[in-house]
C-alpha positions as CSV (number, residue, x, y, z in Angstrom):
1,X,60.8,105.4,99.0
2,X,61.4,107.0,95.6
3,X,62.9,110.1,94.1
4,X,60.6,113.0,93.3
5,X,63.4,115.4,92.1
6,X,67.2,115.5,91.9
7,X,69.1,118.7,91.4
8,X,72.8,118.8,90.5
9,X,74.9,122.0,90.7
10,X,78.5,122.2,89.5
11,X,79.0,118.5,90.3
12,X,81.4,116.4,88.2
13,X,80.4,117.1,84.5
14,X,77.3,119.1,85.4
15,X,78.1,122.8,85.0
16,X,75.5,125.1,86.7
17,X,72.2,123.8,88.0
18,X,70.3,121.0,86.4
19,X,66.9,119.5,87.6
20,X,65.6,116.0,87.0
21,X,61.9,115.7,87.6
22,X,61.3,112.1,88.6
23,X,57.8,112.5,89.9
24,X,56.0,109.1,89.8
25,X,53.5,108.4,87.1
26,X,49.9,109.1,88.3
27,X,48.5,105.8,87.1
28,X,51.1,103.9,89.2
29,X,51.8,101.3,86.5
30,X,55.0,102.8,85.0
31,X,58.2,102.7,87.1
32,X,61.1,103.3,84.7
33,X,63.0,106.6,84.0
34,X,65.5,106.7,81.1
35,X,68.5,109.1,81.2
36,X,70.3,108.5,78.0
37,X,73.6,109.7,76.7
38,X,76.7,108.7,75.0
39,X,79.9,107.7,76.9
40,X,81.4,110.6,78.7
41,X,78.3,112.8,78.6
42,X,77.3,112.6,82.3
43,X,75.7,109.2,83.2
44,X,78.4,108.1,85.5
45,X,78.5,111.6,87.0
46,X,74.8,111.2,87.8
47,X,75.3,107.8,89.4
48,X,78.2,109.0,91.5
49,X,76.3,112.1,92.6
50,X,73.4,109.9,93.9
51,X,76.0,107.8,95.8
52,X,77.4,111.0,97.3
53,X,73.9,112.1,98.3
54,X,73.3,109.1,100.5
55,X,76.8,108.1,101.7
56,X,79.1,111.1,101.2
57,X,82.7,110.1,100.3
58,X,82.6,106.3,100.8
59,X,85.4,103.7,100.3
60,X,83.5,102.4,97.2
61,X,83.7,105.8,95.6
62,X,87.3,106.5,96.4
63,X,88.3,103.0,95.2
64,X,86.6,103.7,91.8
65,X,89.1,106.6,91.0
66,X,92.0,104.3,90.0
67,X,92.2,100.6,90.3
68,X,94.9,99.3,92.6
69,X,95.5,102.6,94.4
70,X,93.9,104.3,97.4
71,X,92.5,107.8,97.1
72,X,92.0,109.7,100.3
73,X,88.6,111.5,100.9
74,X,90.3,114.9,100.7
75,X,91.9,114.0,97.3
76,X,88.6,112.6,96.1
77,X,86.8,115.9,96.8
78,X,89.5,118.4,95.9
79,X,91.3,116.3,93.2
80,X,94.9,115.5,92.4
81,X,97.1,115.0,89.3
82,X,95.1,111.9,88.1
83,X,91.7,113.0,89.3
84,X,89.8,116.3,88.8
85,X,87.8,116.0,92.0
86,X,84.0,116.5,92.3
87,X,83.9,120.2,91.3
88,X,83.0,120.9,87.7
89,X,86.1,122.1,85.8
90,X,84.4,125.1,84.2
91,X,83.1,126.3,87.6
92,X,86.6,125.9,89.0
93,X,88.0,128.0,86.2
94,X,85.5,130.7,87.0
95,X,86.5,130.5,90.7
96,X,83.1,129.3,91.7
97,X,84.0,126.7,94.4
98,X,80.5,125.7,95.4
99,X,78.8,122.5,94.3
100,X,75.9,120.4,95.6
101,X,73.3,117.7,95.1
102,X,69.8,118.1,96.4
103,X,66.9,115.6,96.2
104,X,63.3,115.4,97.3
105,X,62.2,111.9,98.3
106,X,58.7,110.5,98.8
107,X,58.3,108.1,101.7
108,X,55.8,105.2,101.9
109,X,53.1,107.8,103.0
110,X,53.9,110.0,100.0
111,X,55.4,112.7,102.3
112,X,58.3,114.7,101.1
113,X,61.9,114.4,102.5
114,X,64.2,117.2,101.4
115,X,67.9,116.3,101.4
116,X,70.8,118.7,100.6
117,X,74.6,117.8,100.6
118,X,76.8,120.9,99.7
119,X,80.5,121.6,99.4
120,X,82.4,124.9,99.5
121,X,85.9,124.0,98.4
122,X,87.4,127.5,99.1
123,X,90.7,127.3,101.0
124,X,91.0,123.5,100.3
125,X,88.0,122.8,102.5
126,X,86.7,119.3,101.6
127,X,84.0,118.8,104.3
128,X,80.4,118.6,103.2
129,X,77.3,120.2,104.8
130,X,74.4,117.8,105.0
131,X,70.9,119.0,105.9
132,X,67.6,117.1,105.9
133,X,64.0,118.3,106.4
134,X,61.9,115.3,107.2
135,X,58.2,115.0,108.3
136,X,57.6,115.6,112.0
137,X,61.3,116.3,112.7
138,X,63.3,119.4,113.2
139,X,66.0,120.4,110.7
140,X,68.7,117.7,110.8
141,X,72.3,118.5,110.2
142,X,75.7,116.8,110.2
143,X,76.0,113.4,112.0
144,X,72.3,113.5,113.0
145,X,71.3,113.9,109.4
146,X,73.7,111.1,108.2
147,X,72.3,108.8,110.8
148,X,68.8,109.5,109.5
149,X,70.0,108.8,105.9
150,X,71.5,105.5,107.1
151,X,68.1,104.5,108.4
152,X,66.6,105.3,105.0
153,X,69.3,103.6,103.1
154,X,72.2,101.9,105.0
155,X,75.6,102.5,103.5
156,X,76.1,98.8,102.9
157,X,72.9,98.8,100.7
158,X,74.2,101.3,98.2
159,X,76.2,98.8,96.0
160,X,73.0,96.7,95.7
161,X,70.7,99.6,94.5
162,X,73.0,102.1,92.8
163,X,75.5,100.4,90.5
164,X,77.2,100.1,87.0
165,X,75.8,96.9,85.5
166,X,79.2,96.2,83.8
167,X,80.9,96.1,87.2
168,X,78.7,93.8,89.3
169,X,80.2,90.6,88.0
170,X,82.0,90.2,91.3
171,X,78.6,89.5,93.0
172,X,78.3,86.4,90.9
173,X,81.1,84.9,93.1
174,X,79.9,86.5,96.3
175,X,82.5,84.5,98.3
176,X,84.4,87.5,99.8
177,X,83.8,88.2,103.5
178,X,82.8,91.8,102.8
179,X,80.2,90.9,100.2
180,X,78.7,88.2,102.4
181,X,78.5,90.6,105.3
182,X,76.6,93.1,103.1
183,X,74.2,90.4,101.9
184,X,73.5,89.5,105.6
185,X,72.8,93.2,106.3
186,X,70.5,93.4,103.4
187,X,68.6,90.3,104.5
188,X,68.4,91.6,108.1
189,X,70.5,88.8,109.5
190,X,73.3,91.0,110.9
191,X,71.2,92.4,113.8
192,X,71.6,89.0,115.6
193,X,75.4,89.5,115.3
194,X,75.1,93.0,116.6
195,X,73.2,91.8,119.7
196,X,75.8,89.1,120.2
197,X,78.5,91.7,120.1
198,X,76.8,93.7,122.8
199,X,76.3,90.5,124.9
200,X,79.9,89.6,124.6
201,X,80.9,93.1,125.6
202,X,78.7,92.8,128.7
203,X,80.2,89.4,129.4
204,X,83.7,90.8,129.3
205,X,82.6,93.6,131.7
206,X,81.2,91.1,134.2
207,X,84.4,89.1,134.0
208,X,86.6,92.2,134.6
209,X,84.4,93.2,137.6
210,X,85.0,89.8,139.2
211,X,88.8,90.1,139.0
212,X,91.1,91.8,141.5
213,X,92.8,95.0,140.5
214,X,96.0,93.4,139.2
215,X,94.2,90.8,137.2
216,X,91.8,93.5,135.8
217,X,94.8,95.6,134.7
218,X,96.5,92.7,133.0
219,X,93.2,91.8,131.3
220,X,92.7,95.4,130.0
221,X,96.1,95.4,128.5
222,X,95.5,92.1,126.9
223,X,92.3,93.3,125.4
224,X,94.0,96.4,124.0
225,X,96.7,94.3,122.5
226,X,94.0,92.0,120.9
227,X,92.2,95.0,119.4
228,X,95.4,96.3,117.9
229,X,96.2,93.0,116.4
230,X,92.7,92.7,114.9
231,X,93.0,96.1,113.4
232,X,96.4,95.3,112.0
233,X,95.2,92.0,110.6
234,X,92.2,93.7,108.9
235,X,94.6,96.3,107.3
236,X,96.8,93.5,106.0
237,X,93.8,91.6,104.6
238,X,92.5,94.6,102.8
239,X,95.9,95.3,101.3
240,X,96.2,91.6,100.4
241,X,92.8,91.8,98.5
242,X,93.9,94.8,96.6
243,X,97.3,93.2,95.7
244,X,95.6,90.0,94.6
245,X,93.1,91.8,92.5
246,X,95.9,93.8,90.8
247,X,97.9,90.6,90.2
248,X,94.9,88.9,88.6
249,X,94.4,91.9,86.4
250,X,98.0,92.1,85.4
251,X,98.2,88.4,84.7
252,X,95.2,88.8,82.3
253,X,97.0,91.7,80.7
254,X,100.2,89.7,80.4
255,X,98.5,86.7,78.8
256,X,96.7,89.0,76.4
257,X,100.0,90.7,75.4
258,X,101.8,87.4,74.9
259,X,98.8,86.2,72.8
260,X,99.2,89.2,70.6
261,X,102.9,88.6,70.3
262,X,102.4,85.0,69.3
263,X,99.9,86.1,66.6
264,X,102.5,88.5,65.2
265,X,105.4,86.1,65.1
266,X,103.4,83.0,64.2
267,X,105.6,80.9,66.5
268,X,105.7,79.7,70.1
269,X,109.2,81.0,70.6
270,X,108.3,84.4,71.9
271,X,109.9,83.7,75.3
272,X,113.2,82.8,73.6
273,X,113.0,85.9,71.4
274,X,112.4,88.0,74.4
275,X,115.4,86.4,76.2
276,X,117.6,87.0,73.1
277,X,116.5,90.6,72.8
278,X,117.4,91.1,76.5
279,X,120.8,89.5,75.9
280,X,121.3,91.8,72.9
281,X,120.5,94.9,74.9
282,X,123.0,93.9,77.6
283,X,125.7,93.3,75.0
284,X,125.0,96.6,73.2
285,X,125.2,98.3,76.6
286,X,128.6,96.6,77.3
287,X,129.8,97.5,73.8
288,X,128.7,101.1,74.1
289,X,130.5,101.4,77.5
290,X,133.7,99.9,76.1
291,X,133.8,102.2,73.1
292,X,132.9,105.2,75.2
293,X,135.9,104.4,77.5
294,X,138.2,104.0,74.4
295,X,136.9,107.3,73.0
296,X,137.5,109.1,76.3
297,X,141.0,107.7,76.5
298,X,141.9,109.0,73.0
299,X,140.6,112.4,74.1
300,X,143.1,112.4,77.0
301,X,146.1,110.1,77.3
302,X,145.7,107.2,74.8
303,X,148.7,108.3,72.7
304,X,150.9,108.1,75.9
305,X,149.5,104.6,76.8
306,X,150.3,103.3,73.4
307,X,153.8,104.9,73.2
308,X,155.4,104.0,76.5
309,X,159.0,104.2,75.1
310,X,158.3,107.8,74.0
311,X,157.0,108.6,77.5
312,X,160.2,107.0,79.0
313,X,162.4,109.3,76.9
314,X,160.3,112.4,77.8
315,X,160.6,111.5,81.5
316,X,164.4,111.3,81.2
317,X,164.6,114.7,79.6
318,X,162.3,116.2,82.3
319,X,164.4,114.7,85.0
320,X,167.6,116.1,83.5
321,X,166.0,119.6,83.6
322,X,164.7,119.1,87.1
323,X,168.0,118.0,88.7
324,X,170.5,120.2,86.8
325,X,172.7,122.4,89.1
326,X,173.3,124.9,86.2
327,X,169.7,125.3,85.7
328,X,169.2,126.1,89.4
329,X,172.0,128.7,89.4
330,X,170.7,130.2,86.2
331,X,167.3,130.6,87.7
332,X,168.8,132.4,90.7
333,X,170.8,134.8,88.6
334,X,167.8,135.7,86.5
335,X,165.8,136.4,89.6
336,X,168.5,138.9,90.7
337,X,168.3,140.7,87.4
338,X,164.5,141.0,87.9
339,X,165.1,142.9,91.1
340,X,167.5,145.6,89.6
341,X,164.7,147.9,88.5
342,X,163.1,148.0,92.0
343,X,166.6,148.7,93.6
344,X,167.1,151.9,91.5
345,X,163.5,153.1,91.1
346,X,161.7,152.5,94.5
347,X,162.2,154.4,97.7
348,X,164.0,154.9,100.0
349,X,166.4,157.0,97.9
350,X,170.0,158.1,98.8
351,X,170.6,161.8,99.9
352,X,172.2,162.5,96.6
353,X,169.7,160.9,94.1
354,X,171.0,159.5,90.8
355,X,169.7,160.8,87.6
356,X,167.7,158.6,85.3
357,X,170.7,158.3,82.9
358,X,173.0,157.3,85.8
359,X,170.5,154.7,87.1
360,X,170.2,153.1,83.6
361,X,174.0,153.1,83.3
362,X,174.5,151.2,86.6
363,X,171.7,148.8,85.9
364,X,173.2,147.8,82.5
365,X,176.7,147.4,84.1
366,X,175.4,145.2,86.9
367,X,173.3,143.1,84.5
368,X,176.4,142.4,82.3
369,X,178.4,141.3,85.4
370,X,175.5,138.9,86.4
371,X,175.3,137.5,82.9
372,X,179.0,136.8,83.0
373,X,178.4,134.6,86.0
374,X,175.5,132.6,84.3
375,X,176.1,128.9,83.8
376,X,174.8,127.9,80.4
377,X,177.3,125.2,79.4
378,X,175.7,122.4,77.4
379,X,172.0,123.2,78.4
380,X,171.9,125.8,75.7
381,X,172.4,123.0,73.3
382,X,169.4,121.0,74.7
383,X,166.1,120.5,72.8
384,X,164.3,122.6,75.4
385,X,165.0,124.0,78.9
386,X,162.4,124.1,81.7
387,X,162.4,125.6,85.1
388,X,163.0,123.1,88.0
389,X,159.5,123.1,89.4
390,X,157.7,122.4,86.1
391,X,160.4,119.9,85.1
392,X,159.8,117.8,88.3
393,X,156.0,117.9,87.8
394,X,156.4,116.7,84.2
395,X,158.8,113.9,85.2
396,X,156.2,112.7,87.8
397,X,153.5,112.8,85.2
398,X,155.4,110.7,82.7
399,X,156.3,108.1,85.4
400,X,152.8,106.6,85.2
401,X,153.2,105.7,81.5
402,X,156.5,103.7,81.8
403,X,156.7,100.3,80.0
404,X,156.8,98.3,83.2
405,X,153.4,99.8,84.1
406,X,151.8,98.2,81.0
407,X,149.6,101.4,80.4
408,X,148.1,100.0,77.2
409,X,146.6,96.9,78.8
410,X,143.3,98.5,79.9
411,X,142.8,99.9,76.3
412,X,143.4,96.5,74.8
413,X,141.0,94.9,77.3
414,X,138.2,97.4,76.4
415,X,138.8,97.0,72.7
416,X,138.6,93.1,73.0
417,X,135.3,93.5,75.0
418,X,133.8,95.7,72.3
419,X,134.9,93.3,69.5
420,X,133.5,90.2,71.4
421,X,130.2,92.0,72.1
422,X,129.9,93.0,68.5
423,X,130.4,89.4,67.4
424,X,127.8,88.1,69.9
425,X,125.3,90.8,68.7
426,X,125.7,89.5,65.1
427,X,125.0,85.9,66.3
428,X,121.9,87.0,68.1
429,X,120.7,89.0,65.1
430,X,121.0,85.8,63.1
431,X,118.8,83.9,65.6
432,X,116.3,86.7,65.5
433,X,116.1,86.5,61.7
434,X,112.5,85.2,61.8
435,X,111.4,88.3,63.7
436,X,113.4,90.7,61.4
437,X,111.5,89.2,58.4
438,X,108.3,90.7,59.8
439,X,106.8,93.8,58.1
440,X,107.8,97.2,59.3
441,X,104.4,97.8,60.8
442,X,104.4,94.4,62.6
443,X,107.9,95.1,63.9
444,X,106.8,98.3,65.5
445,X,103.8,96.5,67.0
446,X,106.0,93.7,68.3
447,X,108.4,96.1,69.8
448,X,105.7,97.9,71.7
449,X,104.2,94.6,72.9
450,X,107.7,93.5,74.1
451,X,108.0,96.8,76.1
452,X,104.5,96.3,77.6
453,X,105.4,92.7,78.5
454,X,108.5,93.7,80.3
455,X,106.7,96.5,82.2
456,X,103.9,94.1,83.2
457,X,106.4,91.4,84.3
458,X,108.3,93.9,86.4
459,X,105.1,95.1,88.0
460,X,103.9,91.5,88.6
461,X,107.2,90.6,90.3
462,X,107.0,93.5,92.7
463,X,103.3,92.8,93.5
464,X,104.0,89.1,94.1
465,X,106.9,89.9,96.4
466,X,104.6,92.3,98.3
467,X,101.8,89.7,98.4
468,X,104.2,87.1,99.9
469,X,105.3,89.7,102.4
470,X,101.7,90.5,103.4
471,X,100.9,86.7,103.7
472,X,103.9,86.2,106.0
473,X,103.0,89.2,108.1
474,X,99.4,88.0,108.3
475,X,100.7,84.6,109.4
476,X,102.8,86.2,112.1
477,X,99.9,88.4,113.2
478,X,97.6,85.4,113.3
479,X,100.0,83.6,115.7
480,X,100.2,86.7,117.9
481,X,96.4,86.9,117.9
482,X,96.2,83.3,119.0
483,X,98.6,84.0,121.9
484,X,96.7,87.2,122.8
485,X,93.4,85.3,122.8
486,X,94.9,82.5,124.9
487,X,96.1,85.1,127.4
488,X,92.7,86.7,127.6
489,X,91.0,83.3,128.1
490,X,93.4,82.5,131.0
491,X,92.6,85.8,132.7
492,X,88.9,85.3,132.0
493,X,88.9,81.9,133.5
494,X,89.7,83.5,136.9
495,X,86.2,84.9,136.9
496,X,84.8,81.4,137.5
497,X,86.1,81.7,141.0
498,X,83.5,84.3,141.8
499,X,80.1,82.7,142.3
500,X,78.1,85.8,141.6
501,X,79.9,86.4,138.3
502,X,79.6,82.8,137.4
503,X,75.8,82.9,137.5
504,X,75.7,86.0,135.3
505,X,78.2,84.5,132.9
506,X,76.2,81.3,132.6
507,X,73.1,83.4,131.7
508,X,75.0,85.4,129.1
509,X,76.5,82.2,127.6
510,X,73.0,80.7,127.3
511,X,71.9,83.9,125.6
512,X,74.8,83.7,123.2
513,X,73.9,80.1,122.3
514,X,70.3,81.2,121.8
515,X,71.3,84.0,119.5
516,X,73.5,81.6,117.5
517,X,70.6,79.2,117.1
518,X,68.3,82.1,116.1
519,X,70.8,83.4,113.6
520,X,71.3,80.0,112.0
521,X,67.5,79.5,111.7
522,X,67.0,82.9,110.1
523,X,70.0,82.3,107.8
524,X,68.6,78.9,106.8
525,X,65.2,80.4,106.0
526,X,66.7,83.4,104.1
527,X,69.2,81.2,102.4
528,X,66.5,78.9,101.1
529,X,64.4,81.8,99.9
530,X,67.3,83.5,98.2
531,X,68.6,80.3,96.6
532,X,65.1,79.4,95.2
533,X,64.6,83.0,93.9
534,X,68.1,83.1,92.5
535,X,67.7,79.9,90.5
536,X,64.3,81.0,89.3
537,X,65.4,84.4,88.1
538,X,68.7,83.0,86.6
539,X,66.8,80.7,84.4
540,X,64.4,83.5,83.4
541,X,67.4,85.6,82.3
542,X,69.6,82.8,81.0
543,X,66.9,80.9,79.2
544,X,69.3,79.7,76.5
545,X,72.0,78.6,79.0
546,X,73.1,75.0,78.9
547,X,76.1,75.4,81.2
548,X,74.5,76.2,84.6
549,X,71.9,73.9,85.8
550,X,71.7,75.0,89.5
551,X,73.2,77.5,91.9
552,X,73.7,76.5,95.5
553,X,74.2,78.8,98.5
554,X,75.8,77.3,101.6
555,X,75.2,78.3,105.2
556,X,77.9,81.0,104.9
557,X,76.1,82.5,101.9
558,X,79.0,81.5,99.5
559,X,77.8,80.6,96.0
560,X,78.7,77.6,93.9
561,X,77.5,76.9,90.3
562,X,76.7,73.3,89.2
563,X,76.2,71.6,85.8
564,X,73.6,69.0,84.9
565,X,75.6,66.2,86.4
566,X,76.1,68.1,89.6
567,X,79.7,69.0,88.9
568,X,81.0,72.4,90.1
569,X,81.6,74.9,87.3
570,X,84.7,77.1,87.9
571,X,84.1,80.8,87.8
572,X,86.8,81.1,85.2
573,X,84.5,79.2,82.8
574,X,81.9,81.9,82.9
575,X,82.1,84.8,80.5
576,X,81.9,88.4,81.7
577,X,78.4,88.7,80.2
578,X,77.2,85.5,82.0
579,X,78.7,86.8,85.3
580,X,76.8,90.0,84.9
581,X,73.5,88.1,84.3
582,X,74.2,85.9,87.3
583,X,74.9,89.0,89.5
584,X,71.6,90.6,88.2
585,X,69.7,87.4,89.1
586,X,71.2,87.5,92.6
587,X,70.3,91.2,93.0
588,X,66.8,90.4,92.0
589,X,66.6,87.6,94.5
590,X,68.1,89.7,97.3
591,X,65.7,92.6,96.7
592,X,62.7,90.2,96.9
593,X,64.0,88.6,100.1
594,X,64.9,91.9,101.7
595,X,61.5,93.4,100.9
596,X,62.8,96.9,100.9
597,X,61.1,99.5,98.6
598,X,64.0,101.6,97.4
599,X,64.8,103.3,94.1
600,X,67.3,101.6,91.8
601,X,69.9,103.4,89.6
602,X,71.7,101.4,87.0
603,X,74.4,102.6,84.7
604,X,75.2,100.7,81.5
605,X,72.2,98.5,82.0
606,X,72.8,96.1,79.1
607,X,76.6,96.1,79.2
608,X,78.3,93.2,77.5
609,X,75.1,91.1,77.2
610,X,74.0,89.5,73.9
611,X,70.8,90.5,72.1
612,X,68.6,87.6,73.4
613,X,69.6,88.1,77.0
614,X,69.3,91.9,76.7
615,X,65.7,91.3,75.7
616,X,65.2,89.2,78.8
617,X,66.6,92.0,81.0
618,X,64.3,94.6,79.4
619,X,61.1,92.5,79.5
620,X,61.6,90.6,82.8
621,X,64.1,92.3,85.1
622,X,63.9,96.0,84.8
623,X,60.1,96.3,85.0
624,X,60.4,94.3,88.3
625,X,63.7,95.7,89.7
626,X,62.1,98.3,92.0
627,X,59.2,100.7,92.5
628,X,61.4,103.3,90.7
629,X,64.1,102.2,88.3
630,X,66.4,104.9,86.8
631,X,68.4,103.5,83.8
632,X,71.4,105.2,82.3
633,X,72.0,103.6,78.9
634,X,74.0,104.7,75.9
635,X,72.2,105.3,72.6
636,X,73.8,102.0,71.3
637,X,72.4,100.1,74.2
638,X,68.8,101.2,73.9
639,X,67.9,101.6,70.3
640,X,64.4,102.0,69.0
641,X,63.6,98.3,69.0
642,X,64.8,97.8,72.6
643,X,63.1,101.0,73.7
644,X,59.8,99.6,72.5
645,X,60.2,96.6,74.8
646,X,60.4,98.9,77.7
647,X,57.9,101.5,76.5
648,X,54.9,100.2,78.6
649,X,56.9,100.8,81.8
650,X,58.7,104.2,80.9
651,X,57.1,107.3,82.4
652,X,60.0,109.9,82.0
653,X,62.9,110.3,79.6
654,X,65.9,112.6,79.5
655,X,68.7,113.0,76.9
656,X,72.2,114.2,78.0
657,X,74.4,116.5,75.9
658,X,78.0,117.5,76.6
659,X,79.7,119.4,73.8
660,X,83.0,120.2,75.5
661,X,83.1,117.4,78.0
662,X,82.7,119.7,81.0
663,X,79.2,121.0,80.8
664,X,76.4,118.3,80.7
665,X,73.0,119.7,79.8
666,X,69.7,117.9,80.3
667,X,67.0,117.7,77.7
668,X,63.5,116.3,78.7
669,X,62.1,114.1,76.0
670,X,58.4,114.4,75.5
671,X,58.1,112.4,72.3
672,X,60.4,109.9,70.5
673,X,60.5,112.1,67.4
674,X,62.5,114.7,69.4
675,X,65.4,112.4,70.2
676,X,68.5,113.1,68.1
677,X,71.3,110.7,68.8
678,X,73.6,112.5,66.4
C-alpha cells in the first residue's frame, strides 16, 4: 500500500486546499518523495495530518501538544489557550470552520482506496466524519470505516511508520511495556495473546456455570472488583510514567542550569551562594515588615506611645471634664436655652398671641435668668472644656497609653529587628562579594539562572512528592489486586467439584498451555530474526562506532547494549544522535521482520546526526525503508551534496513556503535549478 495523492484543506498551517501528487514512478526503481521546508513552514503539520487520517485523534497526538500535560480530544481539535487546534487560523478568522484531509491509496493490486476525514467545527463540534470508498465494498462510514483503516494500518503501527526522527530515541531503549506490546503487534505475536484472552474468558464462563447461584453472584462481584482495580492500577502506572518522564527532564534542566551558574561564578560554591541569597531575601522581607510597621505607627499613634507621661496628663484632664458636676449642670442649662425659640415660635399658640417684640422681650428675660443660675466656677479658668460624653471617650482612649502599659515596647522591638536584619544583610553581602565582582551582564545572567533554578527545584519537589504518592497508591492497589485474585481463585476452585466442568476446564487449560508454547516459539524465532537484523543494520549505520559491539534482545523483547568485552553499556552513555541511529536500525529490522508493505513518513530525517552517519542513512536506510518513503527535511538537512546521494531514488519533490506562518503553500519542483532556499 502506498499513497497516490494527499489533499489538505484548512488543516494546521495549510490554508485553503493543497494537493500532493505522490503517484509512484513508472519505472518502479525510485521510492522517495522529498517535501522540503524550513522550520515552521508546514512539515510537522503534514506529518500530523497523515496521523489524523489513519487514527483520528490518538493519545500519541494529544500527548505531543505539551510535554507533561494531558490534552483532551475536544481541546486538541478545537484548541485552548496553549494550542490553536487543528483548524487553520486564517480560515478561523474568516469564519470558515471546515477542514479535512483526503487521500487516495493504491493497494497491492494497484486498485484505488479513497479516504476522507473531515471536520465541521461550528458550534464547538469536534467529531470527525470518516468515509472510505474501497474496491468491492459499499461506502464505509464511521466505526465501520475506522475498522477498515485499522486493518490497513493498525493504530499501534503508526509510531513505527509515521514519525519525527528526532523523537524516536526512546525506541533505542524499548524496555517500556507499551513499546514492547506494540513491537509484538507489529511482529504478529499478539494474536496468540488475543486467543488466550478469549480462552480465559471462556474458561471463566464455564467456571461460573458450574457454581450455584450464591457462589456465582460472589464470583461476579469479585471479577468486577478485580477489573476496577486493574483499571485503577493502569491509570496510576500511566500517571507514574508521565511524572517520571517530567522528573527526568527537569533534572536535566536543573543540571544544565547549575552548570551555567558554575561557569559564570567560576567556583563550586553555587549552592552556598543560593542559600545566602535566600537568607538575604528573608532578612530583607523581615526588615521591610518591621520598617513598615514603624512607619504605620508614626502615621497613627507613635507620638502617644513614646510620650506616655503626656498621655497620662491628658487622661487626667479629660477625666476632670467627664466627671465635673458643674459641667453637667451647665450642659442642662444650655439645653434649656436652646428650647426657648421653639416655646415662643411653634404652635399651639395662646388665645391672645404675643407680638414679635413681646416674644423677643420675654426670651431675653428668661435667658438672663438661666445664665444667672449657670455654674461656671473654676472651669472657666481651665485650659479647655469638653462636654461629658466626649470627655469620657477621650479619657478611655488615653487609658491605653499609660506608662504601666509600656506602649513603646512594641515599637522598640520592631526597630531592633530592623537594625539586626540590616546588620545581617551587610554580613551576607560581604560573603557574596565574589558574585558582586561579576560584570553587570553576568550578574543579570546569574540572577535569571538563580530564578530558573528555584522554579525548577520547586517543580521537582512537587513532582517527587506526587511520584511517591503514586508509588504508594500503586503498592496499596497491588495488594488489593492480590487479595481480589485470591478471592477469585478460591471461588473458581469450587468448579472442580463439578465433573462436567472439570473436563472442559482441563481441555481449556491444555489449550492455554499450547498457546503459551506456541507464543514462546514464535517470539523466539522473531526475536532471533529481529536481533540479527538489528545488529546488521546498526553496524551499517554506525560503521565508525567503537562503543557498541552487540545488541541483545531478551525473551521479553527488552534491549541491552554490550561492549567488546560483553559489558552492558548504560543508556545514559549513548548520545542523542547515537540513540536515534539505534532506533532507526531497530525500525529497519522490525519492518523486515514484519514484512508489511506500508508507506513511511519521516520528519527531520537527519536530526542530530553527524555528517558521516547522515551519509549512511541517505545511502543505506532511506532507499530501503519502504516501498514509498516521504521525507520532510529542512534545507539545512538536505543540501545539494546530500541530495545527490539520494538522487537515484527520488521521484517527486515539493518545496513548502509560509510567509505569515499561517498559510503554507506547496511548490512542485521539476528541476533543481528552480529551488530557492532563500
